TILUMDO-31417 format. One record per residue (C-alpha): residue in one letter; x negated, y negated, z negated. Coordinates in steps of 0.1 Angstrom, whole numbers, padded with zeros to 4 digits, always signed. Layout:
AXYZ/...
//
This chain:
M-0181-0097+0115/R-0207-0070+0098/D-0216-0044+0126/E-0203-0017+0099/D-0170-0037+0095/R-0167-0035+0133/Q-0172+0001+0133/T-0150+0008+0103/I-0118-0009+0121/R-0127+0009+0153/Q-0125+0044+0136/L-0088+0035+0120/P-0060+0054+0135/L-0048+0019+0148/F-0071+0009+0169/S-0093+0046+0174/K-0081+0053+0211/M-0070+0019+0224/E-0097+0006+0254/E-0124-0005+0246/H-0126-0044+0262/H-0090-0046+0243/F-0104-0037+0211/E-0133-0065+0216/Q-0103-0091+0231/L-0091-0087+0197/M-0121-0086+0178/R-0131-0118+0193/A-0103-0134+0187/A-0099-0124+0146/Y-0122-0135+0116/A-0129-0123+0081/Q-0126-0143+0050/R-0137-0138+0014/I-0110-0148-0005/P-0107-0149-0048/Q-0085-0136-0069/H-0045-0143-0071/V-0049-0166-0040/D-0014-0165-0020/L-0018-0153+0016/I+0017-0154+0031/R+0051-0161+0018/E+0084-0148+0027/G+0105-0165+0054/E+0071-0177+0070/P+0061-0170+0106/A+0035-0137+0111/D+0009-0157+0129/F-0017-0130+0120/L-0017-0091+0115/Y-0039-0083+0079/L-0066-0060+0073/V-0081-0052+0036/M-0113-0045+0043/E-0125-0049+0004/G-0107-0057-0024/R-0062-0050-0026/V-0035-0073-0019/E-0003-0070-0036/L+0029-0074-0019/F+0058-0093-0037/S+0090-0108-0034/A+0110-0131-0055/S+0149-0144-0053/H+0168-0164-0083/G+0141-0165-0104/R+0132-0132-0104/E+0101-0113-0087/T+0088-0079-0080/S+0062-0061-0064/M+0064-0040-0036/A+0033-0023-0031/I-0008-0024-0033/V-0027-0026-0001/S-0063-0013-0005/P-0090-0010+0021/V-0089-0002+0043/S-0058-0009+0062/T-0032-0033+0077/F-0001-0051+0063/I+0028-0072+0076/L+0023-0051+0109/A+0063-0048+0120/A+0071-0088+0116/T+0036-0093+0141/I+0049-0066+0165/K+0086-0083+0162/D+0078-0120+0160/A+0097-0123+0131/P+0095-0138+0097/F+0080-0121+0069/L+0100-0102+0046/M+0073-0102+0018/S+0049-0127+0003/A+0013-0116-0005/R-0015-0124-0030/T-0050-0112-0038/A-0047-0091-0067/T-0084-0092-0068/A-0109-0107-0050/S-0110-0098-0015/T-0122-0093+0024/L-0095-0102+0047/L-0096-0099+0084/L-0073-0117+0105/I-0061-0114+0140/P-0037-0134+0155/S-0005-0119+0163/Q+0000-0132+0197/N-0033-0114+0206/V-0018-0083+0190/R+0016-0082+0206/A-0004-0093+0239/V-0027-0059+0235/F+0000-0040+0227/E+0017-0052+0264/N-0008-0036+0281/D-0027-0008+0262/P-0003+0023+0262/E-0024+0043+0235/F-0028+0012+0212/A+0012+0009+0216/R+0018+0045+0209/A-0003+0040+0174/I+0017+0010+0166/V+0044+0033+0173/A+0032+0061+0147/E+0022+0037+0120/L+0053+0018+0119/A+0071+0055+0117/T+0050+0062+0091/C+0060+0030+0074/Y+0095+0036+0075/R+0093+0073+0060/S+0075+0056+0029/V+0104+0033+0029/V+0127+0064+0028/K+0106+0085+0002/S+0105+0054-0019/M+0139+0042-0020/K+0149+0088-0027/N+0123+0081-0054/L+0140+0055-0071/K+0175+0070-0063/L+0169+0102-0073/R+0144+0103-0102/T+0149+0089-0139/A+0121+0063-0151/V+0106+0089-0166/E+0104+0114-0136/R+0092+0085-0113/V+0059+0076-0139/G+0052+0115-0142/N+0053+0122-0103/Y+0030+0089-0096/L+0008+0106-0121/L+0005+0134-0103/R+0004+0118-0067/L-0028+0101-0088/H-0046+0132-0098/D-0045+0145-0066/K-0058+0116-0050/A-0086+0116-0078/G-0093+0156-0069/Q-0073+0168-0099/A-0100+0152-0122/R-0094+0156-0160/V-0089+0120-0168/V-0075+0091-0143/T-0078+0058-0149/L-0045+0031-0135/P-0058+0017-0104/Y-0039-0018-0113/G-0020-0037-0142/K+0010-0021-0161/K+0029-0048-0152/S+0022-0043-0114/L+0031-0006-0120/A+0061-0011-0134/S+0077-0030-0107/I+0065-0010-0082/L+0080+0016-0100/G+0113-0003-0105/M+0114-0005-0141/T+0103-0031-0164/P+0070-0027-0186/E+0092-0020-0217/N+0104+0012-0198/L+0071+0019-0184/S+0056+0023-0221/R+0085+0044-0235/A+0081+0065-0199/F+0045+0068-0209/G+0053+0079-0246/S+0080+0104-0236/L+0052+0120-0212/Q+0031+0125-0238/A+0052+0155-0248/H+0043+0171-0212/G+0011+0171-0205/I-0005+0143-0207/I-0029+0120-0233/M-0026+0081-0234/D-0054+0058-0243/G-0046+0023-0222/S-0052+0026-0185/R-0073+0062-0188/V-0047+0087-0188/E-0061+0125-0192/I-0036+0155-0174/D-0041+0177-0204/D-0021+0205-0189/R-0008+0196-0151/E+0017+0226-0154/A+0037+0216-0178/L+0037+0174-0165/A+0047+0193-0131/R+0072+0214-0145/F+0089+0187-0162/C+0087+0160-0134/K+0094+0185-0104/P+0074+0168-0076/N+0089+0174-0040/P+0072+0171-0007/L+0098+0156+0010/I+0095+0125-0014/D+0057+0130-0027/D+0033+0141-0003/P+0023+0112+0019/H+0016+0132+0050/S+0050+0149+0051/
//
């Protein structure tokens, strides 16, 4: 593992306050892998043998049942996924594959659980991380149940606009098929939603979106901090 990667991991909220010797214990057991695009990493129902950290690239979390498949989330650097399954020693509830060529750090779950038992700061950080994940799930459910498809897309664009420092032009970070699945709609409905929103302050050009009138978009979509604010 590169020294800069180790320092980046150490600064993550999950690891920043834990005892140094416990951090080193996890890093000695961990290993990094460079994985090409579209490679399956885990399958739902399998045991959670490792905690994964995305160091570079993007990973798609997805689920499938009875011939249907849906994207659940896209994980970007630097962040973990399947922490809950690791701590509970439970089967994966989702599958994962690389959306782009990615560098991942794999930490054996048994080592994570052992340090969890013996490092109070690490345990508190894990509780905080899982609480954040739980609140994100609640917000996602509210987004799906309380908004129309067009409102979901519009509020997604507002959040993307904020992440880009409210630049006039933003680029969709991944394909429209994945975006439609994450927002709970078909690709056809997503296309219609983008078309509808062009009367409310946006200009579409492929994956490029110009926010021509943010106030008009916000008036129509009615953003709610209890759904859209990632820090609330």
